[in-house]
C-alpha positions as CSV (number, residue, x, y, z in Angstrom):
1,M,-5.1,10.1,-20.3
2,S,-1.8,11.8,-19.7
3,T,0.7,9.9,-17.6
4,P,3.4,11.8,-15.7
5,S,6.8,10.9,-17.0
6,A,9.2,9.1,-14.7
7,P,12.4,11.0,-13.8
8,S,15.3,10.4,-16.1
9,G,17.0,7.1,-15.4
10,S,13.9,5.5,-14.1
11,S,10.9,3.7,-15.5
12,P,7.5,2.5,-14.1
13,S,9.2,-0.7,-13.1
14,T,12.0,0.9,-11.1
15,D,11.9,3.1,-8.1
16,G,11.6,6.7,-9.2
17,G,10.2,9.9,-7.8
18,L,6.8,11.3,-8.6
19,P,7.0,14.6,-10.5
20,T,6.7,17.7,-8.4
21,S,3.9,19.9,-9.7
22,R,0.7,21.7,-8.5
23,P,-2.7,20.5,-9.6
24,P,-4.9,22.4,-12.1
25,A,-6.6,25.4,-10.4
26,R,-10.0,25.0,-12.1
27,F,-11.5,22.7,-9.5
28,T,-14.0,23.6,-6.8
29,P,-13.9,22.1,-3.3
30,V,-16.6,19.4,-2.6
31,R,-15.6,17.8,0.7
32,R,-12.7,17.4,3.1
33,W,-11.9,14.5,5.4
34,V,-9.3,14.2,8.2
35,L,-8.1,10.7,9.0
36,D,-5.9,9.7,11.9
37,S,-5.5,5.9,11.4
38,L,-6.2,3.0,9.0
39,A,-9.3,2.3,11.0
40,D,-10.9,5.4,9.5
41,L,-10.5,4.1,5.9
42,G,-13.8,2.1,5.7
43,G,-16.0,5.0,6.6
44,F,-14.0,7.4,4.4
45,R,-14.5,5.1,1.3
46,Q,-18.3,4.9,1.9
47,Q,-18.5,8.7,2.4
48,L,-16.5,9.4,-0.7
49,R,-18.6,7.1,-2.8
50,G,-21.7,8.8,-1.4
51,E,-20.3,12.2,-2.4
52,I,-19.6,11.0,-6.0
53,D,-23.1,9.5,-6.3
54,A,-24.7,12.7,-4.9
55,R,-22.8,14.8,-7.4
56,S,-23.8,12.6,-10.3
57,G,-27.5,12.8,-9.4
58,E,-27.8,9.0,-9.7
59,P,-25.5,6.1,-9.1
60,A,-22.1,7.4,-10.4
61,D,-21.3,4.4,-12.5
62,A,-24.3,5.2,-14.7
63,V,-22.9,8.7,-15.4
64,L,-19.2,8.3,-15.0
65,G,-18.6,4.7,-15.9
66,G,-15.5,3.3,-14.2
67,V,-14.3,6.7,-13.1
68,A,-16.3,6.5,-9.9
69,H,-14.7,3.1,-9.0
70,D,-11.2,4.3,-10.1
71,L,-11.6,7.5,-7.9
72,V,-12.5,5.5,-4.8
73,L,-9.6,3.0,-5.5
74,V,-7.0,5.8,-6.1
75,A,-8.3,7.7,-3.0
76,S,-8.0,4.5,-0.9
77,E,-4.4,3.8,-2.1
78,L,-3.1,7.4,-1.7
79,T,-4.8,7.8,1.7
80,T,-3.4,4.5,2.9
81,N,0.0,5.7,1.9
82,G,-0.5,9.0,3.7
83,I,-1.5,7.3,6.9
84,R,1.2,4.6,6.8
85,H,4.1,6.6,5.6
86,G,3.3,10.2,6.6
87,R,2.7,12.0,9.8
88,P,-0.9,12.3,11.0
89,P,-3.4,13.6,10.5
90,T,-3.9,12.8,6.8
91,T,-6.2,15.3,5.1
92,V,-8.1,14.2,2.0
93,E,-10.0,16.7,-0.2
94,L,-12.3,16.0,-3.1
95,L,-12.7,18.8,-5.7
96,Q,-14.7,18.8,-8.9
97,D,-14.9,20.5,-12.3
98,G,-17.8,19.0,-14.3
99,D,-17.2,15.3,-14.8
100,H,-13.5,15.6,-13.6
101,F,-12.4,15.2,-10.0
102,L,-9.3,16.2,-8.2
103,L,-8.2,14.3,-5.1
104,T,-5.6,15.7,-2.8
105,V,-4.0,13.8,0.1
106,A,-1.9,15.7,2.6
107,D,0.2,14.5,5.5
108,H,2.7,16.3,7.7
109,D,5.9,14.4,6.8
110,L,7.9,17.1,5.0
111,S,11.0,14.9,4.8
112,G,9.5,12.1,2.8
113,V,9.3,12.0,-1.0
114,P,6.7,10.0,-2.8
115,R,8.3,7.1,-4.7
116,F,7.0,4.6,-7.1
117,A,7.6,1.0,-6.0
118,G,10.1,-0.9,-8.1
119,D,9.8,-4.6,-9.1
120,R,8.5,-6.5,-6.1
121,P,7.0,-10.0,-5.6
122,P,3.2,-10.1,-5.7
123,G,1.8,-9.4,-2.3
124,D,4.6,-7.2,-1.1
125,G,2.5,-4.0,-1.6
126,G,3.9,-0.6,-2.5
127,Y,1.8,-0.2,-5.7
128,G,-0.5,2.7,-4.6
129,L,1.3,5.4,-6.7
130,Q,1.5,3.0,-9.7
131,I,-2.2,2.4,-9.5
132,A,-2.9,6.1,-9.2
133,R,-0.6,6.8,-12.2
134,R,-2.3,4.1,-14.3
135,L,-5.9,5.2,-13.5
136,A,-5.6,9.0,-13.2
137,R,-5.3,11.5,-16.0
138,D,-2.5,13.1,-14.1
139,V,-0.7,12.7,-10.8
140,G,1.8,15.0,-8.9
141,W,2.9,16.2,-5.6
142,Y,4.2,19.3,-3.8
143,R,5.1,20.7,-0.4
144,T,3.9,23.7,1.5
145,D,5.4,25.0,4.8
146,T,3.3,22.5,6.8
147,V,2.3,19.5,4.6
148,K,3.2,17.3,1.7
149,V,0.4,16.9,-0.8
150,I,-0.1,14.2,-3.4
151,W,-2.8,14.8,-6.0
152,A,-4.6,12.9,-8.7
153,E,-7.0,14.0,-11.4
154,L,-9.6,11.6,-12.7
155,G,-12.3,12.2,-15.2
156,A,-14.6,10.7,-17.8
């Protein structure tokens, strides 16, 4: 698992920006969701898990092990960040290349920059990007003319 490096002068325990980069191009689109509020998250998680299971041909845990669970967790964390800190709507895309998945989460706040949470007391939140960085093979972000996109690659 490759972990994106923190910017110079920062570490995983201090606030630091997420590296700017585009995701690998080898992935094929699977499904897209548009979420407007936190109330949409429960249905999104169920649908995402259904997509992963359908693509595995059987319960995904049997084929992918913990990757299916990690993918849903990372998707939930990044999507929650997009809804809470971005501008709606938040668009989530699932892409696949064999047993590797790419998750992209886009929102319309072009002024914001994804930042890792620094040291905080338990329960204060702000760990979504750290969770993504720990569970994903790679994580990055970029802007287009209309959206800010955060992506994570997960795979067996």
